[in-house]
C-alpha positions as CSV (number, residue, x, y, z in Angstrom):
1,E,-28.1,-1.0,20.4
2,F,-25.3,-1.6,22.8
3,T,-24.8,-0.5,26.4
4,M,-21.7,1.1,28.1
5,G,-21.1,-2.2,29.8
6,Y,-20.9,-3.9,26.4
7,Y,-18.6,-1.3,25.1
8,V,-16.3,-1.6,28.1
9,E,-16.1,-5.4,27.7
10,M,-15.3,-5.0,24.0
11,L,-12.5,-2.5,25.0
12,K,-11.1,-5.0,27.4
13,L,-11.2,-7.8,24.8
14,E,-9.6,-5.8,22.0
15,G,-7.1,-4.2,24.4
16,A,-6.0,-7.5,25.9
17,G,-2.2,-7.9,25.7
18,Q,-1.6,-4.3,24.7
19,P,-0.3,-1.5,26.9
20,E,-3.0,0.4,28.8
21,S,-2.1,3.6,27.0
22,S,-3.3,2.0,23.7
23,L,-6.9,1.9,24.9
24,S,-7.3,5.6,24.3
25,S,-6.2,5.1,20.7
26,I,-8.5,2.2,20.0
27,A,-11.6,3.6,21.7
28,D,-13.1,5.0,18.5
29,T,-12.0,1.9,16.5
30,V,-13.9,-0.4,18.9
31,A,-17.1,1.6,18.5
32,I,-16.7,1.4,14.7
33,D,-16.1,-2.3,14.8
34,I,-19.2,-2.9,16.9
35,Q,-21.3,-0.9,14.3
36,R,-19.7,-2.6,11.3
37,N,-20.2,-6.1,12.7
38,E,-23.9,-5.4,13.3
39,L,-24.3,-3.9,9.8
40,I,-22.8,-7.1,8.4
41,R,-25.1,-9.3,10.4
42,Q,-28.2,-7.3,9.3
43,G,-26.9,-7.2,5.7
44,A,-26.3,-10.9,5.6
45,S,-29.8,-11.5,7.1
46,K,-31.3,-9.7,4.1
47,L,-29.4,-12.1,1.8
48,G,-30.9,-15.0,3.7
49,I,-27.7,-15.9,5.5
50,T,-28.1,-16.2,9.3
51,V,-26.5,-18.0,12.2
52,T,-28.7,-19.6,14.9
53,D,-28.2,-19.2,18.6
54,E,-27.5,-22.9,18.9
55,E,-24.7,-22.7,16.4
56,V,-23.2,-19.8,18.4
57,K,-23.5,-21.8,21.7
58,R,-21.9,-24.8,20.1
59,E,-18.9,-22.8,18.8
60,L,-18.5,-21.2,22.2
61,R,-18.4,-24.6,23.9
62,N,-15.9,-25.9,21.3
63,A,-13.6,-23.0,21.8
64,D,-14.1,-22.9,25.6
65,L,-15.2,-19.2,25.5
66,P,-17.5,-17.4,27.9
67,N,-21.2,-17.3,27.1
68,S,-21.4,-13.5,27.3
69,D,-23.0,-10.9,24.9
70,V,-19.6,-9.8,23.6
71,Y,-18.4,-13.3,22.9
72,R,-21.7,-14.4,21.4
73,D,-21.7,-11.5,19.0
74,L,-18.1,-12.0,18.0
75,V,-18.6,-15.7,17.3
76,R,-21.8,-14.9,15.4
77,Y,-19.9,-12.3,13.3
78,Q,-17.1,-14.8,12.5
79,L,-19.6,-17.6,11.5
80,T,-21.6,-15.1,9.4
81,L,-18.5,-14.0,7.6
82,K,-17.6,-17.6,6.8
83,R,-21.1,-18.3,5.6
84,L,-21.1,-15.2,3.4
85,L,-17.8,-16.3,1.8
86,D,-18.9,-19.9,1.3
87,E,-22.5,-19.5,0.3
88,Y,-22.9,-16.0,-1.2
89,F,-19.5,-14.9,-2.7
90,D,-18.1,-18.3,-3.7
91,P,-20.6,-18.7,-6.5
92,Q,-19.8,-15.2,-7.8
93,V,-16.1,-16.0,-8.3
94,P,-15.3,-18.0,-11.5
95,L,-13.6,-21.3,-11.3
96,Y,-11.6,-20.9,-14.5
97,A,-9.9,-18.0,-16.3
98,E,-7.2,-17.3,-18.8
99,H,-3.8,-17.5,-17.1
100,R,-0.2,-16.6,-18.1
101,Q,3.0,-17.8,-16.6
102,V,5.0,-14.6,-16.1
103,L,8.5,-13.5,-15.4
104,A,8.8,-9.7,-14.9
105,M,11.0,-7.1,-13.3
106,M,10.7,-3.3,-13.1
107,L,13.7,-1.0,-13.6
108,E,14.1,2.7,-13.1
109,S,15.1,3.8,-16.6
110,E,15.2,2.7,-20.2
111,P,19.0,2.6,-20.5
112,Q,19.1,0.3,-17.4
113,A,16.4,-1.9,-18.8
114,L,18.2,-2.2,-22.2
115,E,21.4,-3.1,-20.3
116,V,19.6,-5.7,-18.2
117,R,17.8,-7.1,-21.3
118,E,21.2,-7.6,-23.1
119,K,22.4,-9.5,-20.0
120,L,19.4,-11.8,-20.1
121,E,19.8,-12.4,-23.8
122,N,23.4,-13.4,-23.1
123,G,22.2,-16.0,-20.5
124,D,22.2,-14.2,-17.2
125,S,19.7,-15.4,-14.6
126,F,16.3,-13.6,-14.6
127,E,15.9,-14.5,-11.0
128,E,19.2,-13.1,-9.8
129,L,18.8,-9.8,-11.8
130,A,15.3,-9.3,-10.6
131,E,16.3,-9.9,-6.9
132,E,19.1,-7.4,-7.3
133,L,17.5,-4.7,-9.4
134,S,13.7,-4.8,-9.6
135,L,12.0,-1.9,-7.9
136,E,8.6,-3.6,-7.7
137,P,8.4,-5.5,-4.3
138,F,6.8,-8.7,-5.4
139,S,9.1,-9.3,-8.4
140,R,12.1,-8.4,-6.3
141,N,11.2,-10.7,-3.5
142,N,10.3,-13.6,-5.9
143,G,13.0,-13.3,-8.4
144,G,10.7,-11.9,-11.0
145,D,8.5,-15.1,-10.9
146,F,4.8,-14.3,-10.8
147,G,3.9,-17.9,-11.5
148,W,0.6,-18.8,-13.2
149,V,-1.7,-15.8,-12.7
150,P,-5.1,-14.8,-14.0
151,E,-5.4,-11.2,-15.3
152,I,-7.7,-10.1,-12.4
153,I,-5.2,-11.1,-9.8
154,L,-2.2,-9.5,-11.6
155,K,-4.2,-6.3,-11.8
156,D,-4.6,-6.2,-8.1
157,M,-1.0,-7.1,-7.5
158,L,0.5,-4.4,-9.7
159,Q,-2.3,-1.7,-9.8
160,T,-1.2,-0.4,-13.3
161,S,-2.2,-0.9,-16.9
162,I,1.0,-2.9,-17.5
163,V,-1.1,-6.0,-16.9
164,E,-2.8,-5.4,-20.3
165,E,0.6,-5.5,-21.9
166,I,1.5,-8.7,-20.1
167,F,-1.6,-10.4,-21.5
168,N,-0.8,-9.2,-25.0
169,C,2.9,-10.1,-25.0
170,E,4.1,-12.8,-27.4
171,V,4.7,-16.1,-25.5
172,G,8.3,-17.1,-25.1
173,V,9.8,-13.7,-26.2
174,L,11.6,-11.3,-23.8
175,S,10.0,-7.9,-24.3
176,Q,11.7,-4.7,-25.1
177,P,11.5,-2.2,-22.2
178,I,7.9,-1.2,-21.6
179,Y,7.3,2.2,-20.0
180,D,4.9,2.3,-17.0
181,G,4.0,5.8,-15.9
182,E,1.6,4.6,-13.2
183,I,4.0,2.4,-11.1
184,E,5.4,3.8,-7.9
185,K,8.9,2.9,-6.7
186,Q,10.8,3.6,-3.5
187,V,13.6,5.6,-5.0
188,G,14.3,9.0,-6.4
189,Y,17.2,11.2,-7.4
190,W,17.8,14.7,-6.2
191,L,19.5,17.5,-8.1
192,V,20.5,20.4,-5.8
193,R,21.9,23.8,-6.5
194,V,22.9,26.2,-3.7
195,L,22.4,29.8,-4.8
196,D,23.4,31.6,-1.6
197,R,24.1,31.3,2.1
198,N,23.4,33.7,4.9
199,E,25.4,32.5,7.9
200,E,24.1,35.2,10.2
201,E,20.5,34.4,9.6
202,D,21.1,30.7,9.2
203,E,19.4,30.7,5.8
204,T,20.3,28.9,2.6
205,H,18.8,29.7,-0.7
206,L,18.7,26.6,-2.9
207,Q,17.0,24.9,-5.8
208,V,16.0,21.2,-5.8
209,M,14.5,18.7,-8.2
210,L,13.3,15.2,-7.5
211,L,13.6,12.9,-10.5
212,G,12.5,9.3,-11.1
213,S,15.8,7.8,-12.3
214,E,19.5,8.5,-12.4
215,A,19.4,8.6,-16.2
216,E,16.7,11.3,-16.1
217,A,18.6,13.2,-13.4
218,Q,21.8,13.2,-15.5
219,E,19.9,14.4,-18.6
220,I,18.3,17.3,-16.6
221,R,21.6,18.2,-15.0
222,S,23.2,18.5,-18.5
223,R,20.4,20.7,-19.6
224,V,20.7,23.0,-16.6
225,E,24.5,23.2,-17.1
226,A,23.9,24.1,-20.7
227,G,21.9,27.1,-19.6
228,E,18.2,26.0,-19.6
229,D,16.0,27.5,-16.9
230,W,15.9,25.6,-13.7
231,G,12.4,26.6,-12.8
232,A,10.9,25.6,-16.1
233,L,12.6,22.2,-16.0
234,A,11.5,21.7,-12.4
235,V,7.9,22.4,-13.3
236,E,8.0,19.9,-16.2
237,H,10.0,17.1,-14.6
238,S,10.3,17.3,-10.8
239,Q,8.1,15.0,-8.7
240,M,8.1,17.2,-5.6
241,K,4.8,18.4,-4.4
242,G,4.2,22.2,-4.9
243,V,6.7,22.5,-7.6
244,A,4.3,24.4,-9.9
245,E,4.1,27.2,-7.3
246,N,7.7,27.4,-6.1
247,K,9.6,26.0,-9.2
248,G,11.8,24.0,-6.8
249,E,13.2,27.0,-5.1
250,F,13.5,27.2,-1.3
251,L,14.9,29.5,1.5
252,V,15.7,27.1,4.4
253,S,17.5,26.7,7.7
254,K,19.6,23.7,8.5
255,G,17.4,20.6,9.2
256,M,14.4,21.7,7.2
257,M,15.1,19.6,4.1
258,E,15.7,15.8,3.6
259,P,19.0,14.7,5.3
260,I,20.7,14.0,2.0
261,I,19.9,17.6,0.7
262,D,20.7,19.2,4.1
263,E,24.1,17.5,4.2
264,Y,25.0,18.6,0.7
265,A,23.6,22.2,1.0
266,H,25.5,22.9,4.2
267,A,28.7,21.1,3.4
268,P,31.6,23.6,3.5
269,D,33.0,22.4,0.1
270,T,29.7,22.8,-1.8
271,E,30.2,25.4,-4.5
272,L,27.5,28.1,-5.0
273,G,25.7,28.0,-8.3
274,V,26.9,24.5,-9.2
275,T,24.3,21.7,-9.8
276,S,25.0,18.6,-7.8
277,Q,25.5,15.1,-9.2
278,P,22.3,13.0,-8.9
279,M,21.8,11.9,-5.3
280,R,19.9,8.6,-4.8
281,D,17.3,8.7,-2.0
282,E,15.5,5.5,-1.1
283,T,13.2,7.2,1.4
284,R,11.3,9.0,-1.4
285,T,8.6,7.5,-3.7
286,T,8.6,8.5,-7.4
287,K,6.5,7.4,-10.4
288,G,7.6,5.7,-13.6
289,G,9.7,2.7,-14.6
290,Y,10.4,0.3,-17.4
291,W,9.3,-3.4,-17.3
292,L,11.0,-6.4,-18.8
293,I,8.5,-9.1,-19.3
294,K,8.7,-12.7,-20.5
295,V,5.6,-14.8,-20.7
296,L,6.7,-18.4,-20.4
297,A,3.3,-20.0,-21.2
298,E,-0.4,-19.4,-21.5
299,D,-3.6,-21.3,-20.7
300,K,-6.9,-19.9,-22.0
301,N,-9.0,-21.8,-19.4
302,R,-7.0,-22.8,-16.4
303,R,-8.5,-23.5,-13.0
304,I,-8.0,-20.6,-10.6
305,D,-5.8,-21.4,-7.6
306,K,-7.6,-21.7,-4.3
307,N,-5.6,-18.9,-2.7
308,H,-6.4,-16.6,-5.6
309,R,-10.1,-17.5,-5.3
310,D,-10.1,-16.9,-1.6
311,Y,-8.5,-13.5,-2.2
312,L,-11.2,-12.7,-4.8
313,K,-14.0,-13.7,-2.4
314,A,-12.5,-11.6,0.4
315,K,-12.2,-8.7,-1.9
316,A,-15.8,-9.0,-2.9
317,L,-16.8,-9.2,0.7
318,D,-14.9,-6.0,1.5
319,E,-16.6,-4.2,-1.3
320,W,-20.0,-5.4,-0.1
321,V,-19.3,-4.2,3.4
322,K,-18.2,-0.8,2.0
323,T,-21.6,-0.5,0.3
324,L,-23.3,-1.2,3.6
325,I,-21.3,1.5,5.4
326,D,-21.9,4.0,2.5
327,D,-25.6,3.2,2.3
328,K,-27.4,6.3,3.6
329,Q,-30.4,4.1,4.5
330,N,-28.3,2.6,7.3
331,V,-28.6,5.2,10.0
332,I,-26.1,5.0,12.7
333,V,-26.5,7.2,15.8
334,N,-23.4,7.3,18.1
335,Y,-24.2,8.6,21.6
336,L,-20.6,8.2,22.8
337,D,-19.1,11.5,23.7
338,P,-15.5,12.1,24.9
339,E,-16.4,12.0,28.6
340,Q,-18.2,8.7,28.2
341,K,-15.3,7.2,26.3
342,A,-12.9,8.4,29.0
343,W,-15.1,6.7,31.6
344,A,-15.2,3.5,29.6
345,I,-11.5,3.5,29.1
346,K,-10.9,3.8,32.9
347,Q,-13.4,0.9,33.6
348,A,-11.7,-1.3,31.0
349,M,-8.2,-0.6,32.5
350,R,-9.5,-1.6,36.0
351,G,-10.9,-4.8,34.6
352,M,-7.7,-5.6,32.7
353,R,-5.7,-5.1,35.9
354,R,-8.0,-7.4,37.9
355,N,-7.7,-10.1,35.2
356,E,-3.9,-9.8,35.3
357,K,-4.0,-10.4,39.1
């Protein structure tokens, strides 16, 4: 249980340093944080992990913090989390695991991947090409170098089944392009065909498709120009939402579509009935890409790096907290209504103003 006074103090604490207008947006979050912190304390207690009042007081003195309910609870929460990680979750995370030392980059199409692979075979720098061309953020930012990584960490980093391929690749051999249909990348290519314009009604009748690579867009464009049905191709290949229903066909006014489409569709020199060249759009996310992978070395039983173990412990903690929140035996009754929250926000604002003075 917590009182309105407690809630106001927590609002002031979490809102410190932020504009007063932000208090309204965090009011619900603060209540949820209070509930979650108490669930964690109770859950840890059931595991035999507790923090004494004396430990809390000592930490408050060391950090020169007020000895109030809010600060006591926050300090207890932090100490409980540390103890959970060190005493409960640490033994659950292995010390050793199979590792591979990995270079990898993800490219948008097979032709591009084959071209880059040839450059690598001819001695070009993996690091430079990955930094320039890779569409996967970590590999681009690190020159394709994933370092020594266990499989479980790489799975979390990439979130696709390509990790299984990496741990099956022959050591020391640059892979052929490997297709990954699950990976998401921040780029897409539009094909647009303007069918008609009604200047009086400010309406444009157009067809659009969003494709995952320039090579795919060029192929689909050729098929459209050869007479294949736009709608059927859009349903099969376009990555726009709702394409199954509208087959990529729209009746729009200026400003309703993405800027790149809008500019093309309403340009005076755009010919009716002609399919555009592929238009690259880095504001859209599309799926699919091709990996080039080179495993430099492997170690069947390498010690897991501390940072990786800390990450795995934190992940296990997050999953445990989620089970507490989802557990229907943990009954949470929230009596805060909009009027009470508005009152608490006003009180917190007044307190923050006094503190500033």
